[in-house]
Backbone as ProteinMPNN parsed JSONL, in Angstrom:
{"seq_chain_A": "KKPKEHTVTHCQYVSARMMWIAGELKGEKMIIFSIYGHTQPKSTEVIRSAFYDQLTGEIASAKQQYPGHTLALLGDFNARVGASPHNERDQVRGPYLLDKHVNKNGDSLLAFCGEQELSITNTWFKPLPGIGSGTWRSPRARRSGTAHGATLDHIIMPQGCSVRIADCGILPQVAPEGDTDH", "coords_chain_A": {"N_chain_A": [[187.928, 21.657, 81.4], [185.494, 23.239, 83.339], [185.102, 26.746, 83.593], [185.319, 28.714, 86.607], [182.398, 30.147, 87.952], [181.94, 31.771, 90.072], [183.928, 33.575, 92.262], [185.485, 34.332, 95.272], [187.522, 36.821, 96.372], [188.15, 38.347, 98.531], [187.121, 38.771, 101.881], [185.5, 40.672, 104.246], [184.875, 41.193, 107.512], [183.024, 43.508, 109.246], [181.312, 44.367, 111.316], [178.761, 43.17, 113.59], [176.628, 43.922, 112.125], [177.39, 44.358, 109.54], [179.159, 43.303, 106.682], [181.454, 42.535, 103.993], [182.192, 41.269, 100.708], [184.552, 40.749, 98.076], [184.854, 39.925, 94.691], [184.208, 37.725, 91.915], [181.301, 37.321, 90.04], [179.658, 35.39, 87.941], [181.315, 36.379, 85.859], [181.252, 39.109, 86.341], [182.889, 41.623, 88.07], [182.581, 42.204, 91.438], [181.654, 43.986, 94.432], [180.17, 43.091, 97.292], [178.014, 43.932, 99.779], [176.719, 42.831, 102.872], [174.065, 43.635, 104.87], [172.665, 44.529, 108.017], [170.465, 46.489, 109.306], [169.682, 48.667, 112.099], [166.824, 48.073, 114.185], [163.72, 49.865, 114.111], [162.658, 50.897, 116.717], [165.011, 50.961, 118.251], [166.713, 52.525, 116.871], [168.196, 55.365, 116.999], [168.794, 58.8, 116.024], [171.531, 59.298, 116.318], [172.6, 56.696, 116.332], [171.786, 55.816, 113.748], [173.17, 57.67, 112.166], [175.865, 57.085, 112.815], [175.974, 54.442, 111.865], [175.547, 54.772, 109.05], [177.711, 56.449, 108.484], [179.824, 54.698, 109.027], [179.272, 52.741, 107.072], [179.6, 54.271, 104.733], [182.364, 54.824, 104.906], [183.395, 52.199, 104.732], [182.533, 51.449, 102.169], [184.005, 53.27, 100.62], [186.604, 52.378, 101.23], [186.497, 49.742, 100.225], [186.035, 50.239, 97.489], [188.405, 51.544, 96.87], [190.281, 49.524, 97.273], [189.397, 47.684, 95.39], [189.118, 48.725, 92.594], [186.956, 49.413, 89.837], [185.176, 47.404, 90.316], [181.758, 46.436, 90.597], [179.384, 47.736, 92.811], [177.228, 46.346, 95.28], [174.648, 46.439, 97.63], [173.123, 44.474, 99.962], [170.396, 43.497, 101.957], [168.759, 43.626, 105.201], [167.591, 46.505, 105.92], [165.813, 47.579, 107.611], [164.149, 49.597, 106.757], [161.59, 51.575, 105.578], [160.683, 52.79, 102.484], [158.672, 53.958, 101.031], [155.788, 55.952, 100.13], [155.865, 58.984, 99.095], [154.891, 59.959, 95.791], [156.438, 58.503, 92.92], [158.732, 60.25, 90.888], [159.989, 61.13, 87.663], [162.559, 62.136, 87.879], [163.589, 61.016, 90.106], [166.11, 59.091, 91.024], [166.819, 57.373, 93.002], [164.796, 55.692, 93.947], [162.322, 53.551, 92.492], [159.111, 53.328, 90.746], [157.564, 51.414, 92.061], [156.572, 51.256, 94.939], [155.899, 49.745, 97.869], [155.206, 50.344, 100.484], [153.278, 52.561, 102.556], [154.293, 54.703, 103.857], [157.281, 56.498, 104.863], [159.714, 55.475, 107.091], [161.86, 56.521, 109.873], [164.308, 55.197, 109.55], [164.074, 54.737, 106.85], [164.137, 57.36, 105.821], [166.817, 57.952, 106.416], [168.114, 55.999, 104.853], [167.272, 56.717, 102.25], [168.453, 59.281, 102.038], [171.167, 58.584, 102.289], [171.47, 56.932, 99.988], [170.978, 58.837, 97.996], [173.167, 60.603, 98.393], [175.287, 58.88, 97.829], [174.806, 58.189, 95.243], [173.175, 55.941, 94.653], [170.787, 53.331, 93.906], [167.68, 51.96, 94.85], [167.008, 48.972, 93.965], [164.907, 47.082, 94.119], [162.618, 48.553, 93.995], [162.102, 49.147, 91.42], [160.826, 47.257, 89.926], [157.798, 45.723, 89.007], [155.753, 44.015, 91.31], [155.234, 40.49, 91.157], [152.127, 38.946, 90.289], [150.192, 37.354, 92.81], [152.334, 36.681, 94.425], [152.562, 38.223, 96.638], [153.271, 40.925, 98.927], [155.856, 42.845, 100.375], [158.598, 42.317, 102.655], [158.642, 41.716, 105.233], [156.603, 40.807, 107.95], [154.58, 41.795, 110.619], [154.375, 40.308, 113.935], [151.646, 40.259, 114.688], [150.355, 40.449, 112.182], [151.223, 38.055, 111.054], [150.011, 36.165, 112.745], [147.326, 36.652, 112.195], [147.213, 35.996, 109.575], [147.486, 37.861, 107.573], [148.448, 38.955, 104.406], [149.851, 41.188, 103.427], [152.807, 43.014, 103.968], [155.614, 44.883, 105.151], [158.182, 46.466, 103.264], [161.298, 46.002, 104.108], [163.727, 45.017, 103.505], [166.314, 45.352, 101.166], [167.78, 45.644, 97.871], [170.482, 47.24, 96.704], [172.091, 49.247, 94.343], [174.565, 50.96, 92.282], [173.328, 53.945, 90.706], [171.991, 53.627, 87.489], [172.902, 51.072, 87.089], [170.714, 49.488, 87.083], [169.839, 48.806, 84.589], [171.14, 46.501, 83.987], [169.928, 44.612, 85.481], [167.617, 42.073, 85.478], [165.3, 41.397, 86.885], [163.87, 41.92, 90.096], [162.681, 40.999, 93.062], [160.251, 39.817, 95.476], [160.232, 36.68, 96.905], [158.116, 33.901, 97.834], [158.0, 33.033, 101.326], [160.815, 31.231, 102.268], [161.905, 29.876, 104.429], [160.909, 27.515, 106.968], [157.639, 27.887, 108.406], [157.47, 30.239, 111.002], [160.176, 30.307, 111.585], [161.364, 32.645, 110.827], [160.794, 36.183, 110.522], [160.894, 37.334, 108.148]], "CA_chain_A": [[187.521, 22.042, 82.742], [184.555, 24.358, 83.337], [185.603, 27.89, 84.372], [184.568, 29.073, 87.807], [181.451, 31.238, 87.748], [181.962, 32.621, 91.253], [185.182, 33.556, 92.99], [185.611, 35.34, 96.322], [188.927, 37.154, 96.557], [188.324, 39.032, 99.807], [185.959, 38.791, 102.778], [185.789, 41.63, 105.314], [183.904, 41.34, 108.591], [183.104, 44.863, 109.781], [180.609, 44.351, 112.597], [177.632, 42.246, 113.584], [175.624, 44.468, 111.208], [177.939, 44.688, 108.232], [180.339, 42.627, 106.146], [181.47, 42.609, 102.541], [183.101, 40.413, 99.96], [184.909, 41.17, 96.725], [185.104, 38.752, 93.863], [183.615, 37.684, 90.594], [180.027, 36.614, 89.984], [179.313, 35.199, 86.53], [182.133, 37.256, 85.035], [181.149, 40.504, 86.791], [183.651, 41.932, 89.282], [181.596, 42.756, 92.371], [181.814, 44.181, 95.872], [178.827, 42.838, 97.808], [177.853, 44.171, 101.211], [175.58, 42.255, 103.571], [173.708, 44.66, 105.846], [171.542, 44.359, 108.938], [170.257, 47.783, 109.952], [169.047, 48.68, 113.42], [165.363, 48.118, 114.164], [163.203, 51.213, 114.317], [162.622, 51.433, 118.089], [166.36, 51.121, 118.806], [167.504, 53.307, 115.936], [168.172, 56.81, 117.228], [169.507, 59.562, 114.991], [172.965, 59.086, 116.549], [172.908, 55.331, 115.88], [171.663, 55.789, 112.283], [174.266, 58.457, 111.599], [177.102, 56.306, 112.976], [175.87, 53.295, 110.967], [175.772, 55.193, 107.657], [179.1, 56.931, 108.386], [180.659, 53.505, 108.929], [179.03, 52.138, 105.758], [180.245, 55.147, 103.75], [183.805, 54.574, 104.995], [183.685, 50.85, 104.229], [182.367, 51.476, 100.709], [185.175, 53.971, 100.069], [187.746, 51.483, 101.382], [186.333, 48.626, 99.288], [186.228, 50.753, 96.125], [189.823, 51.844, 96.715], [190.981, 48.249, 97.16], [188.907, 46.934, 94.232], [188.577, 49.654, 91.594], [186.335, 48.77, 88.682], [184.179, 46.423, 90.753], [180.409, 46.956, 90.777], [178.943, 47.686, 94.197], [175.858, 45.93, 95.6], [174.331, 46.367, 99.053], [171.981, 43.581, 100.13], [170.121, 43.225, 103.346], [167.645, 44.098, 105.998], [167.903, 47.858, 106.357], [164.708, 48.001, 108.482], [163.819, 50.912, 106.21], [160.456, 51.719, 104.664], [161.049, 53.889, 101.591], [157.512, 54.315, 100.212], [155.017, 57.149, 100.444], [155.688, 60.017, 98.076], [154.831, 59.401, 94.438], [157.678, 58.473, 92.134], [158.811, 61.171, 89.755], [161.0, 60.659, 86.72], [163.896, 62.587, 88.28], [164.004, 60.247, 91.279], [166.988, 57.984, 90.64], [167.058, 56.523, 94.168], [163.767, 54.647, 94.037], [161.448, 53.428, 91.341], [157.682, 53.594, 90.936], [156.852, 50.338, 92.747], [156.78, 51.434, 96.372], [154.831, 48.987, 98.515], [154.844, 50.912, 101.778], [152.52, 53.806, 102.483], [155.033, 55.801, 104.469], [158.728, 56.368, 105.043], [160.061, 55.578, 108.51], [163.112, 57.256, 110.09], [165.37, 54.445, 108.887], [163.894, 54.983, 105.423], [164.676, 58.7, 105.539], [168.284, 57.858, 106.43], [168.541, 55.213, 103.693], [167.071, 57.533, 101.044], [169.488, 60.321, 102.022], [172.431, 57.899, 102.009], [171.486, 56.524, 98.579], [171.126, 60.051, 97.197], [174.545, 61.083, 98.519], [176.203, 57.9, 97.232], [174.309, 57.924, 93.887], [172.739, 54.547, 94.634], [169.386, 53.122, 93.581], [167.044, 50.831, 95.53], [166.563, 48.273, 92.757], [163.653, 46.347, 94.254], [161.489, 49.456, 93.765], [162.02, 49.387, 89.978], [160.148, 46.148, 89.266], [156.429, 45.474, 89.453], [155.635, 42.716, 91.979], [154.521, 39.457, 90.411], [150.823, 38.649, 90.884], [150.096, 36.154, 93.624], [153.511, 36.473, 95.262], [152.397, 38.975, 97.88], [154.111, 42.111, 98.98], [156.573, 43.048, 101.625], [159.631, 41.35, 103.051], [158.508, 41.52, 106.67], [155.251, 40.915, 108.495], [154.586, 41.893, 112.079], [153.807, 39.11, 114.573], [150.181, 40.338, 114.625], [149.943, 40.115, 110.814], [151.463, 36.624, 110.842], [148.977, 35.416, 113.481], [146.029, 36.821, 111.539], [147.309, 35.515, 108.193], [147.514, 38.983, 106.64], [149.5, 38.762, 103.405], [150.655, 42.392, 103.192], [153.817, 43.348, 104.956], [156.406, 46.069, 104.841], [159.426, 46.157, 102.567], [162.41, 46.486, 104.924], [164.932, 44.441, 102.919], [166.526, 46.018, 99.88], [168.957, 45.409, 97.042], [170.863, 48.593, 96.323], [173.229, 49.278, 93.425], [174.778, 52.302, 91.728], [172.347, 54.412, 89.732], [172.372, 53.247, 86.139], [173.14, 49.623, 87.021], [169.447, 48.76, 87.0], [169.652, 48.29, 83.23], [171.737, 45.162, 83.943], [169.154, 43.733, 86.362], [166.437, 41.614, 84.744], [164.156, 41.414, 87.783], [164.223, 41.983, 91.498], [161.413, 40.975, 93.762], [160.06, 39.067, 96.699], [159.785, 35.305, 96.746], [157.414, 33.428, 99.033], [158.883, 32.689, 102.438], [161.529, 29.991, 102.027], [162.123, 29.199, 105.716], [159.689, 26.938, 107.547], [156.815, 28.846, 109.144], [157.861, 30.524, 112.374], [161.626, 30.412, 111.751], [161.809, 33.991, 110.497], [159.699, 37.125, 110.254], [161.143, 37.855, 106.788]], "C_chain_A": [[186.636, 23.283, 82.656], [185.115, 25.515, 84.165], [184.707, 28.18, 85.565], [183.648, 30.248, 87.496], [181.5, 32.239, 88.894], [183.301, 32.454, 91.969], [185.171, 34.664, 94.024], [187.097, 35.581, 96.54], [189.206, 37.816, 97.907], [187.02, 38.971, 100.592], [186.324, 39.674, 103.969], [184.634, 41.681, 106.31], [184.105, 42.729, 109.177], [182.503, 44.908, 111.184], [179.495, 43.312, 112.515], [176.553, 42.696, 112.599], [176.129, 44.687, 109.791], [179.139, 43.806, 107.902], [180.312, 42.793, 104.629], [182.466, 41.629, 101.957], [183.409, 41.086, 98.631], [185.205, 39.906, 95.944], [184.443, 38.877, 92.515], [182.365, 36.812, 90.629], [179.602, 36.566, 88.52], [180.035, 36.211, 85.635], [182.107, 38.72, 85.421], [181.957, 40.683, 88.067], [182.744, 42.713, 90.225], [182.189, 42.981, 93.755], [180.396, 44.057, 96.421], [178.825, 43.005, 99.326], [176.616, 43.436, 101.711], [175.305, 43.159, 104.768], [172.577, 44.187, 106.75], [171.413, 45.66, 109.717], [169.56, 47.644, 111.292], [167.529, 48.722, 113.273], [164.894, 49.503, 114.574], [163.177, 51.663, 115.778], [164.01, 51.708, 118.681], [167.23, 52.055, 117.982], [167.333, 54.801, 116.181], [168.917, 57.492, 116.096], [171.017, 59.348, 115.106], [173.389, 57.708, 116.029], [172.844, 55.249, 114.362], [172.822, 56.523, 111.629], [175.589, 57.691, 111.676], [177.119, 55.114, 112.027], [176.187, 53.708, 109.529], [177.152, 55.815, 107.456], [180.047, 55.746, 108.234], [180.505, 52.844, 107.56], [179.7, 52.958, 104.652], [181.754, 54.912, 103.725], [184.192, 53.213, 104.44], [183.542, 50.771, 102.707], [183.569, 52.141, 100.06], [186.413, 53.082, 100.117], [187.674, 50.335, 100.37], [186.572, 49.07, 97.852], [187.693, 51.068, 95.851], [190.619, 50.555, 96.519], [190.628, 47.503, 95.88], [188.282, 47.879, 93.207], [188.004, 48.883, 90.406], [185.328, 47.689, 89.035], [182.827, 47.121, 90.934], [179.975, 46.731, 92.222], [177.501, 47.184, 94.289], [175.719, 45.863, 97.119], [173.063, 45.531, 99.176], [171.674, 43.47, 101.607], [168.87, 43.831, 103.913], [168.037, 45.454, 106.575], [166.873, 48.357, 107.382], [164.197, 49.383, 108.07], [162.636, 50.82, 105.256], [160.729, 52.949, 103.804], [159.9, 54.353, 100.699], [156.987, 55.694, 100.516], [154.904, 58.096, 99.281], [155.687, 59.39, 96.686], [156.182, 59.493, 93.74], [157.618, 59.581, 91.085], [160.001, 60.753, 88.9], [162.419, 61.081, 87.094], [164.439, 61.788, 89.45], [164.804, 59.034, 90.833], [167.232, 57.012, 91.79], [166.042, 55.396, 94.236], [162.858, 54.719, 92.823], [159.984, 53.629, 91.69], [156.931, 52.55, 91.757], [157.185, 50.331, 94.238], [155.62, 50.792, 97.115], [154.359, 49.597, 99.828], [154.126, 52.244, 101.601], [153.257, 54.974, 103.105], [156.526, 55.486, 104.511], [158.987, 56.457, 106.542], [161.408, 56.303, 108.647], [164.298, 56.53, 109.462], [165.297, 54.644, 107.38], [164.409, 56.346, 105.011], [166.198, 58.655, 105.456], [168.799, 57.094, 105.213], [168.387, 56.02, 102.41], [168.128, 58.632, 100.929], [170.844, 59.72, 101.671], [172.527, 57.528, 100.528], [171.64, 57.736, 97.659], [172.553, 60.572, 97.208], [175.533, 60.175, 97.782], [175.859, 57.564, 95.775], [173.977, 56.442, 93.694], [171.24, 54.486, 94.368], [168.865, 51.875, 94.292], [166.337, 50.016, 94.443], [165.239, 47.542, 92.918], [162.429, 47.252, 94.117], [161.283, 49.732, 92.272], [161.247, 48.31, 89.234], [158.777, 45.915, 89.871], [156.363, 44.1, 90.12], [154.828, 41.735, 91.127], [153.178, 39.174, 91.082], [150.869, 37.345, 91.682], [151.273, 35.898, 94.544], [153.33, 37.172, 96.608], [153.318, 40.174, 97.873], [154.761, 42.201, 100.342], [157.58, 41.953, 101.902], [159.566, 41.063, 104.539], [157.038, 41.655, 107.028], [155.354, 40.944, 110.008], [154.038, 40.596, 112.672], [152.281, 39.098, 114.518], [149.676, 39.957, 113.232], [150.143, 38.628, 110.53], [150.4, 35.784, 111.536], [147.633, 35.485, 112.767], [146.035, 36.324, 110.098], [147.283, 36.614, 107.161], [148.701, 38.836, 105.696], [150.411, 39.976, 103.274], [151.635, 42.616, 104.332], [154.474, 44.654, 104.582], [157.661, 45.615, 104.103], [160.56, 46.82, 103.341], [163.753, 46.026, 104.378], [165.098, 45.003, 101.51], [167.795, 45.52, 99.194], [169.291, 46.758, 96.419], [172.127, 48.541, 95.468], [173.43, 50.699, 92.913], [173.697, 52.672, 90.719], [172.862, 54.095, 88.336], [172.642, 51.764, 85.993], [171.846, 48.844, 86.829], [169.183, 48.232, 85.597], [170.241, 46.888, 83.083], [170.975, 44.158, 84.803], [167.862, 43.375, 85.644], [165.178, 41.658, 85.602], [164.673, 41.418, 89.21], [162.93, 42.018, 92.269], [161.432, 40.073, 94.967], [159.564, 37.673, 96.36], [158.997, 34.898, 97.983], [158.421, 32.982, 100.085], [159.49, 31.313, 102.215], [161.691, 29.194, 103.319], [160.812, 28.601, 106.219], [158.959, 27.975, 108.393], [157.309, 29.01, 110.579], [159.355, 30.696, 112.57], [162.145, 31.824, 111.487], [160.594, 34.899, 110.348], [159.89, 37.787, 108.899], [160.886, 36.757, 105.79]], "O_chain_A": [[186.981, 24.257, 81.986], [185.553, 25.313, 85.297], [183.503, 27.926, 85.538], [184.058, 31.219, 86.86], [181.149, 33.406, 88.724], [183.742, 31.338, 92.242], [184.88, 35.815, 93.697], [187.843, 34.654, 96.856], [190.346, 37.845, 98.371], [185.939, 39.107, 100.019], [187.341, 39.448, 104.625], [183.545, 42.156, 105.985], [185.217, 43.092, 109.56], [183.116, 45.425, 112.117], [179.318, 42.659, 111.487], [175.654, 41.919, 112.275], [175.38, 45.15, 108.93], [180.019, 43.593, 108.736], [179.284, 43.145, 104.051], [183.432, 41.218, 102.6], [182.623, 41.89, 98.129], [185.743, 38.938, 96.482], [184.156, 39.973, 92.035], [182.375, 35.71, 91.178], [179.231, 37.586, 87.938], [179.423, 36.822, 84.759], [182.877, 39.507, 84.872], [181.734, 39.969, 89.045], [182.203, 43.756, 89.856], [183.095, 42.271, 94.19], [179.518, 44.837, 96.052], [179.539, 42.311, 100.049], [175.583, 43.425, 101.042], [176.194, 43.418, 105.58], [171.644, 43.524, 106.296], [172.156, 45.904, 110.668], [168.927, 46.627, 111.577], [167.009, 49.336, 112.341], [165.588, 50.221, 115.294], [163.657, 52.762, 116.056], [164.16, 52.594, 119.522], [168.366, 52.343, 118.36], [166.426, 55.426, 115.631], [169.593, 56.837, 115.303], [171.703, 59.23, 114.09], [174.417, 57.579, 115.364], [173.74, 54.679, 113.739], [173.389, 56.046, 110.647], [176.345, 57.657, 110.704], [178.157, 54.802, 111.444], [177.003, 53.069, 108.865], [177.711, 55.718, 106.364], [180.965, 55.78, 107.413], [181.495, 52.432, 106.956], [180.299, 52.392, 103.737], [182.354, 54.813, 102.654], [185.206, 53.086, 103.754], [184.333, 50.106, 102.038], [184.097, 51.642, 99.066], [187.183, 53.034, 99.159], [188.674, 49.999, 99.734], [187.231, 48.371, 97.083], [188.171, 50.884, 94.731], [191.527, 50.505, 95.689], [191.457, 46.771, 95.34], [187.074, 47.844, 92.976], [188.516, 47.83, 90.028], [184.694, 47.118, 88.147], [182.772, 48.268, 91.376], [180.181, 45.653, 92.78], [176.657, 47.552, 93.472], [176.571, 45.297, 97.805], [172.045, 45.847, 98.56], [172.587, 43.361, 102.425], [168.057, 44.447, 103.225], [168.727, 45.534, 107.591], [167.041, 49.434, 107.955], [163.862, 50.217, 108.91], [162.67, 50.091, 104.265], [160.98, 54.032, 104.333], [160.125, 55.062, 99.718], [157.691, 56.514, 101.106], [153.929, 58.025, 98.534], [156.392, 58.413, 96.435], [156.953, 60.43, 93.946], [156.575, 59.815, 90.474], [160.916, 60.089, 89.387], [163.382, 60.445, 86.666], [165.628, 61.873, 89.757], [164.243, 58.063, 90.325], [167.794, 55.937, 91.578], [166.398, 54.26, 94.552], [162.654, 55.772, 92.22], [159.655, 54.05, 92.799], [155.775, 52.772, 92.116], [157.969, 49.514, 94.719], [154.481, 51.246, 97.003], [153.218, 49.381, 100.233], [154.341, 52.958, 100.621], [152.876, 56.125, 102.895], [156.96, 54.368, 104.232], [158.539, 57.398, 107.196], [162.024, 56.657, 107.642], [165.192, 57.167, 108.905], [166.325, 54.713, 106.706], [165.049, 56.48, 103.968], [166.799, 59.236, 104.553], [169.798, 57.485, 104.608], [169.283, 56.008, 101.565], [168.642, 58.885, 99.84], [171.583, 60.274, 100.858], [173.548, 57.781, 99.889], [172.351, 57.669, 96.657], [173.093, 60.941, 96.165], [176.497, 60.652, 97.185], [176.539, 56.752, 95.146], [174.414, 55.792, 92.744], [170.519, 55.461, 94.576], [169.545, 50.85, 94.327], [165.212, 50.329, 94.052], [164.508, 47.393, 91.939], [161.303, 46.755, 94.124], [160.375, 50.479, 91.906], [161.031, 48.433, 88.028], [158.614, 45.911, 91.092], [156.861, 43.121, 89.564], [153.863, 42.116, 90.464], [153.093, 39.16, 92.31], [151.502, 36.37, 91.277], [151.219, 34.986, 95.368], [153.9, 36.74, 97.61], [154.056, 40.4, 96.914], [154.246, 41.681, 101.332], [157.438, 40.818, 101.447], [160.343, 40.26, 105.055], [156.323, 42.5, 106.488], [156.132, 40.197, 110.601], [153.318, 39.862, 111.995], [151.681, 38.042, 114.322], [148.69, 39.23, 113.105], [149.327, 38.01, 109.845], [149.934, 34.792, 110.975], [146.888, 34.505, 112.734], [144.982, 36.24, 109.466], [147.078, 36.339, 105.978], [149.828, 38.616, 106.138], [151.61, 39.826, 103.037], [151.311, 42.426, 105.505], [153.943, 45.43, 103.787], [158.138, 44.499, 104.307], [160.765, 48.03, 103.251], [164.795, 46.573, 104.739], [164.129, 45.112, 100.757], [168.736, 45.048, 99.832], [168.481, 47.341, 95.698], [173.105, 47.881, 95.82], [172.559, 51.55, 93.091], [173.211, 51.822, 89.973], [174.044, 54.28, 88.047], [172.615, 51.243, 84.879], [171.876, 47.671, 86.456], [168.388, 47.307, 85.425], [169.882, 46.162, 82.156], [171.335, 42.982, 84.849], [167.099, 44.257, 85.247], [164.094, 41.932, 85.087], [165.785, 40.968, 89.484], [162.158, 42.969, 92.144], [162.485, 39.624, 95.419], [158.596, 37.509, 95.618], [159.18, 35.472, 99.057], [159.549, 32.603, 99.767], [158.769, 30.339, 101.998], [161.619, 27.966, 103.301], [159.734, 29.121, 105.929], [159.584, 28.832, 109.019], [157.537, 28.025, 111.281], [159.778, 31.184, 113.618], [163.26, 32.155, 111.89], [159.491, 34.426, 110.076], [159.142, 38.695, 108.536], [161.032, 36.97, 104.587]]}, "name": "protein", "num_of_chains": 1, "seq": "KKPKEHTVTHCQYVSARMMWIAGELKGEKMIIFSIYGHTQPKSTEVIRSAFYDQLTGEIASAKQQYPGHTLALLGDFNARVGASPHNERDQVRGPYLLDKHVNKNGDSLLAFCGEQELSITNTWFKPLPGIGSGTWRSPRARRSGTAHGATLDHIIMPQGCSVRIADCGILPQVAPEGDTDH"}
């Protein structure tokens, strides 16, 4: 009998914007969070602060319940984290920043990752040629056929875990045209 490659031992619904599972993925014990951050126009400082406070508490709870599990945060953070040049001391983000600026959600995400010693892994890998850039395109860009978008979706793991990741990037849109803006 072939051993199971994936096992979910716990599933925790937190809110419409956050849930997590604990289990095993190809032999690696993991805690995986699925995140949907607030959109920029609706994301006030109070809302962002409450969101990241809740996420911090949930991470602490998950780590306490499942010690020794590797943490991964996946999702649409609605956060642009580009702009300033990468420096070698920057452990939060890598050199492949597709956006030209950091939005307020990005500032909050970068601060959160720094405090939690997390790294935004999709910024550590050079985009493949011909795949395009960005995980989101505005309705105007979609209508005009503009390929460039913004990177609002991220895969985040503890600093130092990136050595175990072979690649992390953007695939062409999988959903039929018009079904999603990501």
